LORONU-976035 format. One record per residue: residue number from 1; x, y, z of N, C-alpha, C in turn. Coordinates in nm, 2 decimals, decimal comma. Last residue first. Example, Ala and Ser with C-alpha at 12.3 -4.5 7.8 and 13.67 -1.06 7.14 Angstrom:
# LORONU-976035
2;1,28;-0,22;0,71;1,37;-0,11;0,71;1,29;0,00;0,79 .
1;1,32;-0,57;0,78;1,23;-0,45;0,78;1,32;-0,33;0,78 .
***
This chain:
# LORONU-976035
153;1,12;14,22;-5,10;1,14;14,32;-5,03;1,30;14,33;-4,95 .
152;0,94;14,16;-5,44;1,04;14,13;-5,35;1,07;14,27;-5,27 .
151;0,59;14,14;-5,49;0,76;14,19;-5,53;0,83;14,21;-5,46 .
150;0,32;14,04;-5,44;0,39;14,06;-5,61;0,51;14,10;-5,57 .
149;0,26;14,00;-5,15;0,22;14,11;-5,23;0,31;14,14;-5,33 .
148;0,29;13,71;-5,15;0,17;13,78;-5,11;0,15;13,89;-5,13 .
147;0,55;13,71;-5,18;0,46;13,62;-5,30;0,30;13,70;-5,31 .
146;0,65;13,79;-4,93;0,67;13,79;-5,12;0,58;13,81;-5,18 .
145;0,56;13,63;-4,79;0,52;13,78;-4,78;0,50;13,79;-4,89 .
144;0,68;13,43;-4,81;0,56;13,43;-4,86;0,50;13,56;-4,84 .
143;1,00;13,47;-5,00;0,95;13,47;-4,89;0,75;13,50;-4,93 .
142;1,14;13,29;-5,25;1,07;13,45;-5,21;1,00;13,40;-5,11 .
141;1,49;13,16;-5,25;1,30;13,16;-5,29;1,27;13,27;-5,21 .
140;1,72;13,38;-5,47;1,69;13,30;-5,37;1,52;13,32;-5,39 .
139;2,04;13,49;-5,60;1,84;13,48;-5,63;1,84;13,36;-5,49 .
138;2,21;13,76;-5,68;2,17;13,70;-5,66;2,01;13,62;-5,64 .
137;2,34;13,88;-5,94;2,39;13,87;-5,83;2,38;13,80;-5,72 .
136;2,39;13,82;-6,29;2,29;13,76;-6,14;2,35;13,77;-6,04 .
135;2,43;14,09;-6,54;2,49;13,98;-6,42;2,40;13,94;-6,35 .
134;2,31;14,18;-6,83;2,30;14,16;-6,69;2,40;14,07;-6,67 .
133;2,25;14,42;-7,08;2,33;14,31;-7,04;2,37;14,34;-6,85 .
132;2,00;14,44;-7,32;2,05;14,45;-7,19;2,16;14,37;-7,16 .
131;1,84;14,63;-7,53;1,96;14,58;-7,54;2,00;14,58;-7,38 .
130;1,55;14,68;-7,72;1,59;14,74;-7,57;1,71;14,61;-7,58 .
129;1,37;14,81;-7,91;1,47;14,73;-7,92;1,52;14,75;-7,83 .
128;1,12;15,01;-7,94;1,23;15,00;-7,94;1,29;14,89;-7,91 .
127;0,88;15,07;-7,90;0,86;15,06;-8,05;1,03;15,03;-8,03 .
126;0,88;15,24;-7,62;0,73;15,19;-7,64;0,82;15,20;-7,82 .
125;0,98;15,39;-7,37;1,01;15,33;-7,48;0,97;15,18;-7,60 .
124;0,72;15,59;-7,32;0,89;15,64;-7,38;1,01;15,50;-7,47 .
123;0,42;15,44;-7,37;0,56;15,43;-7,30;0,68;15,47;-7,34 .
122;0,22;15,68;-7,49;0,29;15,55;-7,55;0,41;15,59;-7,39 .
121;0,11;15,92;-7,49;0,03;15,83;-7,39;0,12;15,69;-7,36 .
120;0,15;16,24;-7,59;0,17;16,10;-7,63;0,21;15,99;-7,51 .
119;-0,04;16,51;-7,74;0,03;16,41;-7,61;0,04;16,29;-7,70 .
118;0,00;16,84;-7,80;-0,02;16,72;-7,89;0,04;16,68;-7,75 .
117;-0,20;17,12;-7,72;-0,10;17,01;-7,71;-0,11;16,88;-7,74 .
116;-0,40;17,39;-7,92;-0,40;17,29;-7,86;-0,21;17,23;-7,82 .
115;-0,36;17,68;-7,97;-0,51;17,59;-7,93;-0,48;17,46;-7,86 .
114;-0,07;17,76;-8,02;-0,18;17,81;-7,91;-0,28;17,77;-7,89 .
113;0,12;17,44;-7,97;0,02;17,51;-8,10;-0,06;17,61;-7,95 .
112;0,36;17,19;-7,94;0,23;17,28;-7,89;0,20;17,39;-8,01 .
111;0,43;16,85;-7,92;0,40;16,99;-8,01;0,29;17,03;-7,90 .
110;0,46;16,64;-7,72;0,53;16,65;-7,83;0,51;16,74;-7,91 .
109;0,46;16,57;-7,39;0,44;16,67;-7,47;0,47;16,66;-7,60 .
108;0,36;16,26;-7,23;0,48;16,31;-7,30;0,45;16,45;-7,43 .
107;0,16;16,12;-6,97;0,20;16,18;-7,10;0,30;16,22;-7,12 .
106;0,10;15,86;-6,78;0,20;15,95;-6,76;0,17;16,00;-6,93 .
105;-0,24;15,83;-6,57;-0,17;15,80;-6,71;-0,04;15,91;-6,72 .
104;-0,47;15,68;-6,36;-0,34;15,78;-6,38;-0,27;15,73;-6,52 .
103;-0,70;15,49;-6,50;-0,61;15,56;-6,34;-0,54;15,61;-6,47 .
102;-0,89;15,42;-6,70;-0,84;15,35;-6,65;-0,74;15,37;-6,55 .
101;-0,99;15,71;-6,81;-1,08;15,62;-6,76;-0,99;15,47;-6,70 .
100;-0,71;15,94;-6,67;-0,79;15,82;-6,72;-0,90;15,74;-6,71 .
99;-0,55;16,23;-6,54;-0,61;16,17;-6,49;-0,70;16,04;-6,66 .
98;-0,23;16,26;-6,61;-0,32;16,22;-6,66;-0,43;16,17;-6,61 .
97;0,07;16,40;-6,54;-0,02;16,27;-6,52;-0,08;16,32;-6,56 .
96;0,35;16,48;-6,84;0,21;16,52;-6,74;0,15;16,36;-6,67 .
95;0,63;16,62;-6,91;0,52;16,47;-6,83;0,48;16,54;-6,81 .
94;0,84;16,78;-7,15;0,73;16,78;-7,05;0,66;16,71;-7,05 .
93;0,87;16,78;-7,47;0,93;16,66;-7,41;0,88;16,63;-7,22 .
92;0,73;17,09;-7,55;0,78;16,93;-7,59;0,87;16,85;-7,47 .
91;0,60;17,28;-7,31;0,69;17,25;-7,38;0,73;17,12;-7,44 .
90;0,44;17,59;-7,13;0,46;17,39;-7,17;0,51;17,34;-7,28 .
89;0,42;17,75;-6,88;0,49;17,73;-6,99;0,49;17,57;-7,01 .
88;0,21;17,75;-6,70;0,24;17,90;-6,81;0,31;17,83;-6,87 .
87;-0,09;17,57;-6,56;0,05;17,61;-6,61;0,07;17,70;-6,71 .
86;-0,39;17,65;-6,51;-0,26;17,68;-6,42;-0,11;17,65;-6,46 .
85;-0,46;17,47;-6,75;-0,52;17,53;-6,70;-0,40;17,51;-6,58 .
84;-0,49;17,20;-6,93;-0,36;17,21;-6,89;-0,34;17,34;-6,79 .
83;-0,66;17,21;-7,16;-0,66;17,10;-7,03;-0,54;17,14;-6,95 .
82;-0,63;17,43;-7,33;-0,73;17,41;-7,19;-0,76;17,33;-7,12 .
81;-0,56;17,27;-7,53;-0,45;17,39;-7,42;-0,51;17,40;-7,30 .
80;-0,67;17,04;-7,60;-0,74;17,15;-7,60;-0,62;17,20;-7,45 .
79;-0,47;16,79;-7,73;-0,61;16,79;-7,63;-0,59;16,97;-7,65 .
78;-0,41;16,53;-7,98;-0,44;16,64;-7,98;-0,49;16,67;-7,86 .
77;-0,23;16,25;-7,92;-0,35;16,30;-7,98;-0,35;16,42;-7,93 .
76;-0,14;15,89;-7,94;-0,01;16,03;-7,99;-0,20;16,13;-8,00 .
75;-0,24;15,66;-7,95;-0,21;15,74;-7,80;-0,16;15,87;-7,83 .
74;-0,31;15,57;-8,19;-0,36;15,62;-8,08;-0,39;15,68;-7,98 .
73;-0,03;15,46;-8,22;-0,08;15,63;-8,25;-0,21;15,65;-8,24 .
72;0,16;15,27;-8,01;0,02;15,31;-8,10;-0,03;15,48;-8,11 .
71;0,48;15,13;-8,12;0,39;15,23;-8,07;0,22;15,22;-8,11 .
70;0,48;14,82;-7,90;0,51;14,90;-8,04;0,41;15,05;-8,02 .
69;0,58;14,72;-7,60;0,50;14,73;-7,67;0,52;14,81;-7,85 .
68;0,80;14,69;-7,45;0,70;14,80;-7,37;0,60;14,85;-7,45 .
67;0,89;14,39;-7,53;0,93;14,52;-7,42;0,83;14,59;-7,38 .
66;0,77;14,25;-7,68;0,84;14,16;-7,57;0,86;14,24;-7,39 .
65;0,71;14,35;-7,84;0,65;14,28;-7,86;0,66;14,22;-7,73 .
64;0,97;14,50;-7,88;0,88;14,56;-7,82;0,82;14,45;-7,84 .
63;1,22;14,27;-7,85;1,21;14,27;-7,92;1,09;14,39;-7,84 .
62;1,55;14,24;-7,70;1,47;14,23;-7,60;1,34;14,33;-7,76 .
61;1,86;14,08;-7,62;1,79;14,20;-7,70;1,61;14,15;-7,71 .
60;2,12;14,00;-7,38;1,97;13,98;-7,48;1,89;14,11;-7,50 .
59;2,34;13,85;-7,22;2,31;13,98;-7,29;2,16;13,93;-7,37 .
58;2,45;13,80;-6,90;2,35;13,77;-7,01;2,34;13,87;-7,09 .
57;2,61;13,59;-6,65;2,61;13,70;-6,68;2,51;13,67;-6,86 .
56;2,59;13,45;-6,34;2,58;13,43;-6,46;2,58;13,56;-6,56 .
55;2,67;13,51;-6,05;2,74;13,48;-6,13;2,71;13,47;-6,25 .
54;2,34;13,31;-5,93;2,43;13,43;-5,93;2,57;13,43;-6,05 .
53;2,16;13,17;-6,24;2,20;13,17;-6,09;2,35;13,35;-6,10 .
52;1,87;13,12;-6,45;1,99;13,19;-6,41;2,04;13,18;-6,26 .
51;1,60;13,06;-6,48;1,64;12,96;-6,45;1,80;13,04;-6,46 .
50;1,56;13,30;-6,66;1,46;13,24;-6,58;1,54;13,11;-6,59 .
49;1,64;13,52;-6,81;1,65;13,48;-6,66;1,59;13,38;-6,60 .
48;1,42;13,56;-7,02;1,60;13,57;-7,06;1,67;13,53;-6,94 .
47;1,21;13,63;-6,93;1,23;13,47;-7,00;1,35;13,46;-7,02 .
46;1,27;13,84;-6,78;1,25;13,79;-6,69;1,25;13,66;-6,80 .
45;1,30;14,04;-7,09;1,42;14,00;-6,98;1,38;13,92;-6,87 .
44;1,03;13,98;-7,18;1,13;13,93;-7,28;1,28;13,96;-7,18 .
43;0,85;14,15;-6,99;0,85;13,99;-6,98;1,02;13,91;-7,09 .
42;0,95;14,35;-6,72;0,95;14,34;-6,89;0,96;14,21;-6,92 .
41;0,92;14,28;-6,36;1,03;14,36;-6,51;0,95;14,29;-6,66 .
40;0,72;14,19;-6,27;0,78;14,32;-6,22;0,93;14,38;-6,31 .
39;0,55;14,02;-6,31;0,52;14,10;-6,40;0,62;14,23;-6,33 .
38;0,58;13,79;-6,12;0,51;13,87;-6,06;0,51;14,00;-6,17 .
37;0,79;13,59;-6,17;0,65;13,56;-6,23;0,55;13,71;-6,17 .
36;1,02;13,68;-5,99;1,01;13,61;-6,09;0,83;13,56;-6,06 .
35;1,06;13,98;-5,81;1,00;13,84;-5,77;0,96;13,78;-5,91 .
34;1,35;14,19;-5,85;1,26;14,12;-5,86;1,20;14,00;-5,87 .
33;1,62;14,43;-5,77;1,59;14,29;-5,72;1,38;14,30;-5,80 .
32;1,88;14,57;-5,90;1,75;14,54;-5,88;1,71;14,45;-5,86 .
31;2,19;14,75;-5,75;2,11;14,69;-5,80;1,95;14,64;-5,79 .
30;2,17;15,06;-5,69;2,15;14,94;-5,63;2,14;14,91;-5,77 .
29;2,48;15,38;-5,71;2,35;15,27;-5,78;2,29;15,15;-5,67 .
28;2,68;15,48;-5,65;2,54;15,51;-5,53;2,39;15,47;-5,65 .
27;2,82;15,43;-5,91;2,85;15,52;-5,79;2,69;15,53;-5,76 .
26;2,70;15,15;-6,14;2,80;15,30;-6,09;2,76;15,37;-5,96 .
25;2,42;15,01;-6,21;2,58;15,02;-6,21;2,63;15,13;-6,21 .
24;2,22;14,99;-6,37;2,14;14,98;-6,19;2,34;15,00;-6,19 .
23;2,06;15,19;-6,62;2,20;15,11;-6,54;2,14;15,09;-6,41 .
22;1,98;15,35;-6,95;1,96;15,32;-6,81;2,08;15,20;-6,72 .
21;2,06;15,40;-7,17;1,92;15,41;-7,15;1,89;15,42;-7,03 .
20;2,34;15,46;-7,38;2,28;15,36;-7,30;2,17;15,47;-7,21 .
19;2,40;15,38;-7,70;2,31;15,46;-7,64;2,29;15,41;-7,49 .
18;2,30;15,18;-7,94;2,44;15,19;-7,84;2,39;15,29;-7,70 .
17;2,12;15,21;-8,09;2,21;15,31;-8,17;2,34;15,28;-8,02 .
16;1,97;15,05;-8,03;2,03;15,00;-8,12;2,16;15,07;-8,18 .
15;2,00;15,16;-7,66;1,89;15,14;-7,76;2,01;15,02;-7,85 .
14;2,05;14,94;-7,33;2,09;15,01;-7,44;1,95;14,98;-7,55 .
13;2,10;14,89;-7,00;2,02;14,93;-7,08;2,06;15,01;-7,19 .
12;2,28;14,68;-6,78;2,28;14,79;-6,84;2,20;14,81;-6,98 .
11;2,26;14,58;-6,39;2,25;14,58;-6,56;2,24;14,69;-6,64 .
10;2,24;14,37;-6,17;2,27;14,44;-6,23;2,24;14,42;-6,39 .
9;1,98;14,16;-5,98;2,02;14,17;-6,09;2,12;14,31;-6,15 .
8;1,80;13,91;-5,81;1,87;14,05;-5,82;1,96;14,04;-5,94 .
7;1,50;13,76;-5,73;1,63;13,73;-5,82;1,67;13,93;-5,85 .
6;1,29;13,52;-5,56;1,35;13,72;-5,56;1,49;13,69;-5,65 .
5;1,18;13,30;-5,72;1,24;13,34;-5,68;1,24;13,49;-5,67 .
4;0,88;13,03;-5,65;0,89;13,15;-5,73;1,04;13,26;-5,72 .
3;0,93;12,71;-5,69;0,91;12,81;-5,59;0,99;12,93;-5,66 .
2;0,78;12,56;-5,97;0,88;12,58;-5,89;0,85;12,70;-5,78 .
1;0,47;12,35;-5,99;0,53;12,52;-6,04;0,62;12,51;-5,91 .
***
């Protein structure tokens, strides 16, 4: 197996409508460094960047299955408003961290009534085809410490 690399990229992420969702480009922004094979970035993007080198520019579209998954309707559910004890104002779009059997989970409020709050635990980009415009800035062998820790330093 090849030596894992730390790859540093600049990227711009857009949706199907061409709206910019995220970018590492611009004032005060830093390129993104990730450790290959450590699942630091979504699989579809990492696959497209395998064996790319500094200076390479890549445009890649990532389907939901290779990105943040399809929308799982079971992750959209009403909970009693009492679950938000101590929170005076609850509005659609707000995010909260819920404690689940699998650990902490970020949930978004999608609907509020007097008795219930409907939450969505899907990733905000679930179900979306993601379009990346990427420039590889640097690629180097990972250090032993990076391989041990599972991320770039």
